[in-house]
N, C-alpha and C positions, 0 to 999 in steps of 0.2 A: 504494500500500500504506500503510495506516494502522497505526502502531505506537504502542501505549499503554505508557508506563512509569509504573506506579502503585505507591503505597505510602504509608505514613504520613509526615508531615513529618519530615525529618531522616534518612530511610532511604537517601538517595543517588540519588534519581530524576534530579535535574538533573546530578549528577556523571556518571552513566552516559550520559544522553541527550547531553550536551555532547561526550562522547568518541566516541559512536557516529555523530553527525551527519556529520563529514567522511568517515568510512569508508564510509558509505552514500550520500554525496552527497545528503543528505536535507534537506528543509525541517524546521525545528524550532520548536515552540511551547512555551514554558514558561508554566505557569499563572499564576505571579506577574506576569510581564510582560504577559500577556493581561488579567489583572484590572486591572493598573495602567492599561493602555490604555483599558479600559472604565470606569475609575473605579468599580469595583464590588467592594467589600470585604465583601459580605454572605456569611457562612459558615453561614447557616441552611440547613435542608434544601432550601428553595426556591432559595436562592442557589447552592447546589451543583448543583442540577439545571440552573439557568440556565447555570452555568459549563460543565457537561458538554455542553450543546447548543452553546454558543459555541465550545468546542474542537472539537466535531464539525463545525461549519460551516467552520472554518478548515481542518481536516484534509480534509474532503470536497472543498474547492476545490483543494487541492494534488493529491489523488489523481485528481480529474477531469482535471487537466492532466498526468497521467502521472508525477508525482513520488512518491517515497517521503517520508513525513512522520512525524516523531516528535513525540508530545505527551507531556509529563511533567506529571502532576498527580495529586493524592491519589486521586480517583475512588473515594470511600469506600463506595459502596453498589452493590448489584446493579443498581439503576435507573440510576445515573449511568454505569456501565459499559455497560449495554444502550443507553443514549442515545448514547454515543460510538461504539459498534459497531466495535471494533478488528478489524483483520485478524490482528494479532499482539499478545499481551499479555505484558508483562514485569512480574512482581511483585517489587518490592524488599522482601523479607521479611527485612530485616537488623536490625530492632529490634523489641522487644516492645511499646513504647508510644512515641508521639510527644510533642512538647512542648505539645500542646493537648488538654486533657482532653475537650472536646466532640467533637473529631475521633476520639479513641481510642474513645469510647463508640459512635459511629455507624459506625465502620469495620467492614466485613464482609469477611472473608477471601474472595478470589475462588475460585470452584470450578473454573474452567477457565482455565489459563494455559499459555502456550507456553514460557516461561522463568521459573523461580523462583530468584531470587538470595538466598542466605542469608548471604553474607559479601561485604564490599567488598574488591576487590583491583584490581590494575592489568591484569588480563587479561579480565575479564568483557566489556568493550565489544568487544574484538577477537573473542572466541569467539562471542558472539551475532551480531555483524555478519557474520562469515563464514558462519554458519548461515543467516542471512536471505538473504544474497546467493546461496546455493546454490539457492534457490527463487524467485528473481526472473526 
């Protein structure tokens, strides 16, 4: 199962994913760490597409081996989300704008999500993880 935690920079994606990972016994890939490993800091539209495909390849590997996998990254456009092809989408809709204007301009609100988080708290990760585990 591939879980996408998406949202603007600073919305709490990593905070949520880090707390969900042990509850789901999941593999977890953070976009910043993956970019660092690839030494690819290109945030152009093409760079973001490349990153979505990179995250997809990592997630598909884990899913193929029967693991739940969480990937947290901005995933700013419909195309990047389609590229990643999540089984579950969690949208961190906790801020109106992020710290990078270019990202704010290109970010498209997702039309289909499984969980929409509008405020950070200490319960979101437990509630979502429990719901996911009901369907595994």
